Rosetta silent file (secondary structure, phi, psi, omega in degrees, C-alpha in Angstrom):
SEQUENCE: XXXXXXXXXXXXXXXXXXXXXXXXXXXXXXXXXXXXXXXXXXXXXXXXXXXXXXXXXXXXXXXXXXXXXXXXXXXXXXXXXXXXXXXXXXXXXXXXXXXXXXXXXXXXXXXXXXXXXXXXXXXXXXXXXXXXXXXXXXXXXXXXXXXXXXXXXXXXXXXXXXXXXXXXXXXXXXXXXXXXXXXXXXXXXXXXXXXXXXXXXXXXXXXXXXXXXXXXXXXXXXXXXXXXXXXXXXXXXXXXXXXXXXXXXXXXXXXXXXXXXXXXXXXXXXXXXXXXXX
SCORE:     score description
SCORE:     0.000 S_00000001
   1 L     0.000  117.520 -177.720   -5.303  114.098   36.284 S_00000001
   2 E  -152.833  165.681  179.387   -3.338  114.567   39.499 S_00000001
   3 E  -117.736  136.335  176.297   -1.223  112.856   42.153 S_00000001
   4 E  -136.571  111.998 -173.199   -1.895  113.057   45.901 S_00000001
   5 E  -108.461   26.342  178.273    0.592  111.311   48.160 S_00000001
   6 E  -155.514  101.192 -179.998   -0.752  112.324   51.572 S_00000001
   7 E  -147.778  156.998 -177.438   -4.271  111.432   52.688 S_00000001
   8 L  -130.936  141.007  175.800   -6.048  110.062   55.744 S_00000001
   9 L  -109.930 -176.470  178.751   -9.112  107.878   56.219 S_00000001
  10 L   -77.094    6.420  168.578  -11.141  107.083   59.314 S_00000001
  11 L   -74.678  -13.713  167.403   -8.656  104.302   60.026 S_00000001
  12 L  -133.541 -109.584 -172.502   -6.771  107.151   61.687 S_00000001
  13 L  -114.911   27.328  169.148   -7.832  110.790   61.922 S_00000001
  14 L   -95.728  173.048  179.676   -9.738  111.364   58.683 S_00000001
  15 L  -107.988  -15.359  177.855  -13.511  111.300   58.374 S_00000001
  16 L   -83.597  141.108  167.723  -13.898  109.383   55.076 S_00000001
  17 L   -65.430  159.863  177.004  -13.955  105.609   55.037 S_00000001
  18 H   -55.794  -37.322  177.942  -11.193  104.181   52.826 S_00000001
  19 H   -64.047  -46.972  179.966  -13.865  103.393   50.206 S_00000001
  20 H   -67.361  -36.318  178.214  -15.254  106.924   50.267 S_00000001
  21 H   -58.260  -48.236 -179.468  -11.770  108.418   50.274 S_00000001
  22 H   -65.096  -42.511  178.562  -10.893  106.631   47.031 S_00000001
  23 H   -61.625  -41.690  178.700  -14.248  107.512   45.453 S_00000001
  24 H   -67.177  -35.575  177.166  -13.772  111.174   46.386 S_00000001
  25 H   -65.226  -43.416  178.643  -10.247  111.106   44.986 S_00000001
  26 H   -61.482  -41.958  178.998  -11.514  109.695   41.688 S_00000001
  27 H   -63.519  -31.608 -179.797  -14.187  112.383   41.512 S_00000001
  28 L   -82.759   -0.947  179.348  -11.493  115.017   42.104 S_00000001
  29 L    86.758   13.351  178.077   -9.441  113.699   39.180 S_00000001
  30 E   -77.123  128.794 -179.831   -6.748  112.038   41.264 S_00000001
  31 E  -104.381  -22.400  173.776   -5.130  109.178   39.360 S_00000001
  32 E  -133.033  124.614 -176.353   -2.560  108.123   41.982 S_00000001
  33 E  -127.890  133.654  171.179   -3.395  108.275   45.680 S_00000001
  34 E  -104.614  126.309  173.119   -1.327  107.350   48.729 S_00000001
  35 E   -93.362  116.482 -171.459   -3.271  106.387   51.839 S_00000001
  36 E  -128.357   61.088  178.627   -1.019  107.384   54.740 S_00000001
  37 E   -66.071  156.201 -174.576   -2.938  106.882   57.962 S_00000001
  38 E   -72.306  118.875  169.760   -1.077  107.466   61.207 S_00000001
  39 L    61.985   14.411  178.321    0.930  104.491   62.500 S_00000001
  40 L  -152.507  164.546  177.797   -1.249  101.866   60.812 S_00000001
  41 L  -119.570   22.579 -170.403   -2.160  100.145   57.557 S_00000001
  42 L   -63.562  -28.918 -176.876   -5.673   99.211   58.653 S_00000001
  43 L   -92.113   -2.484 -171.231   -7.485  100.939   55.785 S_00000001
  44 H   -65.056  -47.996 -176.084   -5.286   99.695   52.965 S_00000001
  45 H   -58.362  -45.066  178.881   -7.133   96.476   52.048 S_00000001
  46 H   -64.925  -40.865 -179.798  -10.484   98.274   51.751 S_00000001
  47 H   -66.207  -34.143  179.343   -8.911  101.130   49.800 S_00000001
  48 H   -64.016  -40.227  177.188   -7.262   98.701   47.377 S_00000001
  49 H   -62.141  -45.992 -179.489  -10.645   97.199   46.471 S_00000001
  50 H   -65.526  -36.604 -179.648  -12.095  100.662   45.877 S_00000001
  51 H   -64.176  -38.806  176.992   -9.037  101.717   43.855 S_00000001
  52 H   -64.517  -39.452 -179.943   -9.534   98.802   41.471 S_00000001
  53 H   -65.290  -34.997 -175.472  -13.181   99.758   41.032 S_00000001
  54 H   -99.154   -0.877  178.884  -12.312  103.377   40.234 S_00000001
  55 L    69.837   32.694  179.676   -9.180  102.737   38.172 S_00000001
  56 L  -105.232  141.345  170.887   -6.901  104.590   40.594 S_00000001
  57 E   -79.959  121.499  179.514   -3.342  103.600   41.453 S_00000001
  58 E  -106.341  127.548  174.217   -3.215  103.235   45.238 S_00000001
  59 E  -100.549  124.771  178.654    0.069  103.499   47.106 S_00000001
  60 E   -79.423  127.545 -179.154    0.064  101.761   50.464 S_00000001
  61 E  -155.780 -176.949  176.239    1.649  103.914   53.137 S_00000001
  62 E  -150.754  165.634  174.105    1.629  105.293   56.641 S_00000001
  63 E  -122.248  117.832 -179.034    2.605  108.467   58.489 S_00000001
  64 E   -99.893  145.721  168.468    4.858  108.006   61.506 S_00000001
  65 E  -101.072  114.494 -173.688    5.551  110.471   64.276 S_00000001
  66 E  -118.800  159.659  177.986    9.264  110.047   65.010 S_00000001
  67 E   -96.677  139.240  172.478   11.754  111.590   67.398 S_00000001
  68 E  -148.756  171.403 -168.516   14.800  113.464   66.197 S_00000001
  69 L   -55.612  -21.753 -177.804   17.215  115.975   67.790 S_00000001
  70 L   -99.608    9.452  178.987   14.976  118.978   67.116 S_00000001
  71 E   124.237 -144.110  178.442   11.809  117.419   68.556 S_00000001
  72 E   -92.291  151.238 -179.972    9.044  115.416   66.895 S_00000001
  73 E  -146.019  145.158  176.333    8.848  114.941   63.144 S_00000001
  74 E   -98.289  137.616 -178.109    6.376  113.220   60.855 S_00000001
  75 E  -126.228  119.519  173.416    7.655  110.702   58.332 S_00000001
  76 E   -83.009  138.093  179.076    5.626  109.417   55.400 S_00000001
  77 E  -124.709  116.061 -176.117    6.468  105.878   54.320 S_00000001
  78 E   -99.641  146.202 -179.831    5.454  104.867   50.798 S_00000001
  79 L    64.042   35.125  171.638    4.931  101.320   49.453 S_00000001
  80 L   -92.588  109.912 -172.857    4.727   99.829   52.933 S_00000001
  81 L   -89.276  145.453  175.996    2.536   96.794   52.362 S_00000001
  82 L   -59.235  150.055 -179.128    0.259   95.201   54.992 S_00000001
  83 L   121.655 -167.141 -179.749    1.590   92.031   56.590 S_00000001
  84 L   -78.093  151.280  178.387    4.759   91.090   58.406 S_00000001
  85 L   169.477  164.965 -176.989    7.921   93.111   57.977 S_00000001
  86 L   -54.942  -48.025  178.876   10.594   95.056   59.879 S_00000001
  87 L   -82.423  -40.689  179.832    8.578   98.278   60.122 S_00000001
  88 H   -53.477  -39.547 -177.356    5.144   96.677   59.953 S_00000001
  89 H   -69.253  -19.215  179.267    5.941   94.666   63.077 S_00000001
  90 H   -89.505  -11.847 -177.024    6.723   97.861   65.005 S_00000001
  91 H   -64.060  -30.471  179.937    3.425   99.554   64.182 S_00000001
  92 H   -60.940  -45.206 -179.859    1.650   97.687   67.000 S_00000001
  93 H   -64.118  -37.287  179.134    3.887   99.321   69.620 S_00000001
  94 H   -66.238  -39.706  178.420    3.325  102.727   68.022 S_00000001
  95 H   -66.702  -38.275  177.390   -0.446  102.237   68.124 S_00000001
  96 H   -64.287  -40.183  177.652   -0.258  101.192   71.777 S_00000001
  97 H   -64.433  -37.879  177.654    1.753  104.322   72.536 S_00000001
  98 H   -65.642  -43.593 -179.502   -0.820  106.456   70.747 S_00000001
  99 H   -63.279  -41.431  177.860   -3.685  104.844   72.697 S_00000001
 100 H   -62.346  -44.462  179.011   -1.890  105.432   76.001 S_00000001
 101 H   -61.141  -44.280 -178.736   -1.276  109.077   75.102 S_00000001
 102 H   -60.229  -41.130  179.131   -4.913  109.609   74.120 S_00000001
 103 H   -66.318  -35.075  177.273   -6.149  108.279   77.450 S_00000001
 104 H   -70.362  -33.508  175.770   -3.759  110.592   79.291 S_00000001
 105 H   -63.866  -46.014  179.469   -5.026  113.552   77.243 S_00000001
 106 H   -61.349  -41.386  178.213   -8.618  112.723   78.190 S_00000001
 107 H   -62.348  -39.170  179.272   -7.569  112.429   81.845 S_00000001
 108 H   -66.180  -39.510  177.185   -5.876  115.836   81.642 S_00000001
 109 H   -64.531  -40.203  177.738   -9.017  117.376   80.154 S_00000001
 110 H   -62.363  -40.643  178.329  -11.085  115.829   82.936 S_00000001
 111 H   -63.360  -25.224  177.913   -8.695  117.323   85.501 S_00000001
 112 L   -83.736    1.759  177.763   -9.393  120.704   83.883 S_00000001
 113 L    90.788   12.599 -179.374  -13.085  120.233   84.643 S_00000001
 114 L   -91.275  132.309 -179.702  -14.177  119.229   81.157 S_00000001
 115 L   -81.778   97.774  179.917  -16.870  116.552   80.878 S_00000001
 116 L  -152.207  144.295  177.494  -15.344  114.041   78.459 S_00000001
 117 L  -125.827  156.658  179.345  -14.741  110.286   78.502 S_00000001
 118 H   -66.657  -32.461  177.862  -12.430  108.057   76.504 S_00000001
 119 H   -60.000  -37.325  177.941  -15.425  105.978   75.382 S_00000001
 120 H   -64.931  -37.180 -179.794  -16.839  109.079   73.671 S_00000001
 121 H   -68.637  -43.620  178.162  -13.571  109.584   71.835 S_00000001
 122 H   -61.415  -40.700  178.265  -13.452  105.956   70.688 S_00000001
 123 H   -63.247  -40.800  177.805  -17.042  106.268   69.463 S_00000001
 124 H   -61.029  -38.454 -177.846  -16.128  109.415   67.527 S_00000001
 125 H   -79.990  -13.448 -176.109  -13.246  107.541   65.877 S_00000001
 126 L    81.346   13.640  174.137  -15.336  104.513   65.024 S_00000001
 127 L    90.634    2.233 -179.209  -13.190  102.291   67.216 S_00000001
 128 L  -142.953  149.727  173.860   -9.924  102.453   65.279 S_00000001
 129 L    58.794   40.050 -176.612   -7.010  104.809   64.843 S_00000001
 130 L   -62.997  135.010 -179.895   -7.988  107.132   67.686 S_00000001
 131 L  -145.074  178.395 -177.779   -6.148  110.462   67.566 S_00000001
 132 H   -60.111  -34.197  176.836   -6.245  114.007   68.840 S_00000001
 133 H   -59.601  -30.767  177.883   -8.664  115.185   66.098 S_00000001
 134 H   -70.291  -38.764  174.839  -11.259  112.795   67.531 S_00000001
 135 H   -62.895  -43.064  179.160  -10.765  114.317   70.978 S_00000001
 136 H   -61.106  -40.771 -179.076  -11.086  117.742   69.379 S_00000001
 137 H   -63.331  -37.954  176.907  -14.309  116.723   67.631 S_00000001
 138 H   -65.628  -40.785  178.096  -15.848  115.665   70.946 S_00000001
 139 H   -62.640  -37.732  177.130  -14.852  119.001   72.475 S_00000001
 140 H   -66.264  -46.110 -178.138  -16.535  120.807   69.566 S_00000001
 141 H   -61.219  -32.505 -178.552  -19.701  118.707   69.866 S_00000001
 142 L   -87.160   -1.732  177.872  -19.917  119.495   73.571 S_00000001
 143 L    79.527   13.831  179.207  -19.486  123.215   72.982 S_00000001
 144 L   -71.296  -37.462  177.920  -16.179  123.442   74.834 S_00000001
 145 L  -136.313  158.193 -177.005  -14.536  125.032   71.783 S_00000001
 146 L   -77.356  -25.845 -176.359  -16.004  126.419   68.532 S_00000001
 147 L  -159.277  173.287 -177.837  -13.971  124.297   66.097 S_00000001
 148 H   -59.215  -44.777 -178.618  -11.175  121.726   65.688 S_00000001
 149 H   -58.041  -43.489 -179.327   -8.505  124.398   65.290 S_00000001
 150 H   -65.264  -35.038  178.530   -9.493  126.049   68.561 S_00000001
 151 H   -61.047  -41.911  178.490   -9.349  122.703   70.371 S_00000001
 152 H   -70.272  -43.538 -176.810   -5.720  122.286   69.347 S_00000001
 153 H   -64.799  -32.534 -177.002   -4.786  125.875   70.043 S_00000001
 154 H   -94.320  -34.451 -171.163   -6.274  125.811   73.546 S_00000001
 155 H  -126.774  -38.399 -160.764   -5.814  122.234   74.726 S_00000001
 156 H  -105.179  -21.193 -179.413   -4.228  119.674   72.397 S_00000001
 157 L   -72.839  161.700 -179.863   -1.221  121.140   70.574 S_00000001
 158 L   -55.545  131.005  179.982    2.284  120.800   71.991 S_00000001
 159 L    89.487   -8.540  179.654    2.696  123.048   75.001 S_00000001
 160 L   -86.042  175.871 -164.574   -1.048  123.473   75.540 S_00000001
 161 L   -64.798  -28.535 -178.154   -2.905  122.564   78.730 S_00000001
 162 L  -113.417    9.528 -177.429   -3.826  118.949   77.921 S_00000001
 163 L   -65.821  139.994  177.498   -0.924  117.985   75.652 S_00000001
 164 L  -135.005  137.806  176.243    0.788  114.686   76.443 S_00000001
 165 L   -74.458  164.744  176.906    3.917  113.167   74.918 S_00000001
 166 L  -146.204  170.075  179.952    3.937  109.628   73.522 S_00000001
 167 L   -67.276  134.108  176.967    6.299  106.875   72.427 S_00000001
 168 L  -135.696  148.541  169.890    7.997  107.494   69.088 S_00000001
 169 E   -70.266  151.128  169.916   10.548  105.667   67.010 S_00000001
 170 E   -69.034  143.498 -174.358   13.895  107.370   66.513 S_00000001
 171 H   -60.490  -41.056 -179.037   14.020  108.969   63.043 S_00000001
 172 H   -69.308  -38.687  177.030   17.097  107.063   61.902 S_00000001
 173 H   -65.048  -41.755  179.670   15.681  103.752   63.134 S_00000001
 174 H   -62.144  -43.255  179.051   12.371  104.470   61.396 S_00000001
 175 H   -63.717  -42.617  179.326   14.138  105.227   58.109 S_00000001
 176 H   -62.603  -43.844  178.970   16.239  102.062   58.406 S_00000001
 177 H   -65.016  -37.611  178.173   13.169   99.924   59.131 S_00000001
 178 H   -62.795  -47.753 -179.927   11.318  101.474   56.185 S_00000001
 179 H   -62.943  -40.376  178.330   14.135  100.711   53.767 S_00000001
 180 H   -65.418  -19.975  178.894   14.413   97.170   55.147 S_00000001
 181 L   -95.905   13.847 -179.520   10.672   96.809   54.414 S_00000001
 182 L    61.965   35.085 -179.815   11.203   97.778   50.743 S_00000001
 183 L  -119.642  173.209 -174.283    9.499  101.101   51.400 S_00000001
 184 E  -122.418  113.379 -179.831   10.488  104.742   50.885 S_00000001
 185 E   -87.583  136.349 -176.301   10.699  107.161   53.871 S_00000001
 186 E  -138.527  139.547  176.666    9.983  110.853   53.261 S_00000001
 187 E   -73.567  126.856  178.067    9.812  113.832   55.632 S_00000001
 188 L   -86.191  150.711  176.936    6.255  115.179   55.873 S_00000001
 189 L    21.176   79.823 -170.532    5.437  118.924   55.927 S_00000001
 190 H   -62.584  -12.316  176.805    8.992  120.077   56.746 S_00000001
 191 H   -67.621  -10.969 -178.088    7.858  123.333   58.351 S_00000001
 192 H  -100.793    7.255 -172.657    7.010  121.215   61.431 S_00000001
 193 L   -86.602    1.253  171.640   10.441  119.589   61.945 S_00000001
 194 L    89.863   15.887  174.885   11.645  122.179   64.443 S_00000001
 195 L  -126.853  160.244  178.756   14.257  124.089   62.413 S_00000001
 196 L   -78.732  165.149  178.751   14.151  127.429   60.646 S_00000001
 197 H   -59.124  -32.920 -179.996   13.999  127.802   56.863 S_00000001
 198 H   -68.335  -20.443 -177.892   17.654  128.865   56.933 S_00000001
 199 H   -97.692    0.805 -175.714   18.550  125.504   58.496 S_00000001
 200 H   -57.217  -47.445 -175.308   16.671  123.335   55.977 S_00000001
 201 H   -57.797  -46.606  179.715   19.691  122.456   53.840 S_00000001
 202 H   -64.547  -44.083 -178.421   21.694  121.223   56.834 S_00000001
 203 H   -64.990  -44.947 -179.133   18.719  119.389   58.324 S_00000001
 204 H   -64.648  -36.206  177.480   17.750  117.710   55.035 S_00000001
 205 H   -62.753  -45.323  178.647   21.374  116.640   54.502 S_00000001
 206 H   -61.362  -41.558 -179.802   21.427  115.037   57.951 S_00000001
 207 H   -65.588  -41.323  178.321   18.115  113.298   57.263 S_00000001
 208 H   -62.420  -39.123  179.031   19.345  112.015   53.920 S_00000001
 209 H   -67.580  -23.441  178.549   22.459  110.592   55.552 S_00000001
 210 L   -86.007   -3.144  177.280   20.187  108.780   58.020 S_00000001
 211 L   112.431   -6.470  175.847   18.321  107.048   55.188 S_00000001
 212 L   -66.904  138.352 -173.009   15.442  109.427   54.471 S_00000001
 213 L  -107.552   -7.673 -177.795   14.858  109.520   50.712 S_00000001
 214 E  -164.110  171.708  179.372   12.677  112.570   50.176 S_00000001
 215 E  -129.694  136.325  176.875   11.008  115.749   51.376 S_00000001
 216 E   -78.392   89.697 -175.700    7.332  116.673   51.030 S_00000001
 217 E   -85.338  -35.541 -176.757    7.927  119.890   49.080 S_00000001
 218 E   -97.687   94.741 -170.810    4.537  120.251   47.387 S_00000001
 219 E  -129.758  149.195 -174.174    2.198  120.731   50.343 S_00000001
 220 L   -54.565  -38.079 -172.018   -1.179  122.405   50.755 S_00000001
 221 L   -79.989   -7.237 -172.416    0.036  125.010   53.253 S_00000001
 222 L   -97.783  149.145  173.131    2.945  126.257   51.097 S_00000001
 223 L   -77.280  167.789  178.087    3.076  129.027   48.539 S_00000001
 224 H   -59.223  -37.863 -179.354    4.350  128.360   45.026 S_00000001
 225 H   -67.425  -41.081  178.874    7.626  130.025   45.981 S_00000001
 226 H   -64.874  -42.418  179.536    8.057  127.848   49.067 S_00000001
 227 H   -61.314  -44.272 -179.828    7.345  124.684   47.087 S_00000001
 228 H   -65.401  -40.491 -179.698    9.884  125.633   44.440 S_00000001
 229 H   -64.450  -45.898  179.524   12.496  126.543   47.047 S_00000001
 230 H   -63.760  -40.816  179.682   12.083  123.266   48.927 S_00000001
 231 H   -63.849  -36.220  179.606   12.205  121.274   45.685 S_00000001
 232 H   -68.249  -37.666  176.562   15.456  122.987   44.678 S_00000001
 233 H   -65.043  -45.078  179.574   17.055  122.075   48.017 S_00000001
 234 H   -59.176  -43.796 -178.725   15.867  118.475   47.662 S_00000001
 235 H   -61.635  -43.157 -179.755   17.256  118.264   44.135 S_00000001
 236 H   -62.676  -30.267 -178.029   20.672  119.542   45.219 S_00000001
 237 L   -96.305    7.336 -178.537   20.792  116.866   47.919 S_00000001
 238 L    58.915   40.184  175.137   19.544  114.089   45.591 S_00000001
 239 L  -108.836  150.216  177.165   16.341  113.736   47.604 S_00000001
 240 E   -68.235  140.661  174.518   12.879  113.130   46.167 S_00000001
 241 E  -104.943   92.495 -175.747   10.576  116.172   46.041 S_00000001
 242 E   -96.882 -177.342  179.298    7.207  114.607   46.874 S_00000001
 243 E  -171.960  159.995  178.130    3.871  116.161   47.716 S_00000001
 244 E  -174.620  168.235 -172.951    0.308  115.726   48.864 S_00000001
 245 L   -81.289  -28.076 -169.982   -2.730  117.497   50.242 S_00000001
 246 L    63.831   48.076 -177.893   -2.803  116.048   53.798 S_00000001
 247 E   -71.820  133.435  177.871   -6.535  115.504   53.345 S_00000001
 248 L  -127.582   13.677 -178.035   -8.554  114.690   56.486 S_00000001
 249 H    71.983 -140.923 -174.147  -12.136  115.041   55.225 S_00000001
 250 H   -72.250  -10.259  174.565  -14.465  117.243   57.266 S_00000001
 251 H   -70.252  -25.760  175.124  -11.891  117.634   60.057 S_00000001
 252 H  -135.249   73.346 -172.189  -10.019  119.934   57.666 S_00000001
 253 L   -64.926  -16.292 -179.977  -12.696  121.088   55.210 S_00000001
 254 L   -77.821  -10.130 -177.781  -10.432  123.700   53.641 S_00000001
 255 L  -106.712  125.575  179.801   -8.207  120.957   52.161 S_00000001
 256 E  -109.126  148.979  176.178   -9.336  119.091   49.021 S_00000001
 257 L   -60.583  135.686  175.408   -7.938  115.883   47.571 S_00000001
 258 L    83.113  -37.833 -173.063   -5.487  116.495   44.767 S_00000001
 259 L  -119.252   -1.493  178.259   -5.591  120.283   44.922 S_00000001
 260 E    59.834 -118.629  176.952   -5.109  121.150   48.606 S_00000001
 261 L   -89.251   10.346  175.736   -6.306  124.719   49.017 S_00000001
 262 L   118.323  -16.460 -175.905   -6.905  124.913   45.277 S_00000001
 263 L  -122.087   11.306 -177.743   -3.428  125.505   43.851 S_00000001
 264 L   -78.719  133.409  176.638   -1.576  122.292   44.719 S_00000001
 265 L  -143.034  107.420  179.822    0.024  120.433   41.814 S_00000001
 266 L   -89.570  129.838 -179.744    2.290  117.472   42.530 S_00000001
 267 L   -52.391  132.056 -175.192    4.573  116.492   39.607 S_00000001
 268 L   -66.794  -24.648 -176.413    3.103  113.477   37.850 S_00000001
 269 L   -84.937    1.813 -175.968    6.476  111.745   37.461 S_00000001
 270 H   -66.969  -31.871 -179.457    7.139  111.616   41.198 S_00000001
 271 H   -64.170  -42.358  176.911    5.575  108.164   41.587 S_00000001
 272 H   -62.427  -39.133  178.578    8.030  106.685   39.080 S_00000001
 273 H   -64.561  -42.155  178.953   10.860  108.423   40.951 S_00000001
 274 H   -63.181  -43.860  178.545    9.716  106.998   44.276 S_00000001
 275 H   -58.750  -34.825 -178.979    9.520  103.519   42.774 S_00000001
 276 H   -68.944  -17.245  179.549   13.046  103.964   41.530 S_00000001
 277 L   -92.345   -6.218 -175.900   14.324  104.419   45.085 S_00000001
 278 L   -72.948    0.000    0.000   12.875  101.163   46.432 S_00000001
């Protein structure tokens, strides 16, 4: 019995279909799963059907890449339902910005002498939710790099040779739109928000004042001590201490649903706490 509030399907940059994702979560003992594909809710309807079949509670969500004073930051949004709404209506622009960025990345790779086309990337993604992992997978298949990690380290990560910026919502606007949509915004994997560990308290306070309601403290990449430390900061600031594996299927084979790298345990009462903030 476990909770996993951060997972991706092939509606963005995971490799499992929403149906397979839910089935794999059930097999792993996950009882509550959040599907948080990047900038879209395209896999939610299919995942909801599978969740009913497997007796799993499915939380509808997304993961946004937002801009804030220290750079880019990822924001998980829980209980964001498909359909019209303040934030839902902005997802189209975010997807268009992502598609434009992806085409510029492919063009940059071509300029570097690499044989790759955008059609190949779309085919790798299955035609929806195209992202950098799909570009990386094509580079691996063509023998340009040995694995996904190497593709990011050499070409696709920020500051690397083919990296391209894209349109992002402002963090405060994203939080406001999430709340207006009866959803709960949470900072994802806080080690990526562009501040040092010593600056977390100040940064989390600023985020909370902007409308963010929680921090992803229980994350696959963190040690038990880091998770506990982040949770204590969140508690002091009256922020939710959430968590999830950040599962991407075979693109990140070292990460398992529910257990991350094997030692992840998200508090079971966190879902009730998140609901209480809506």
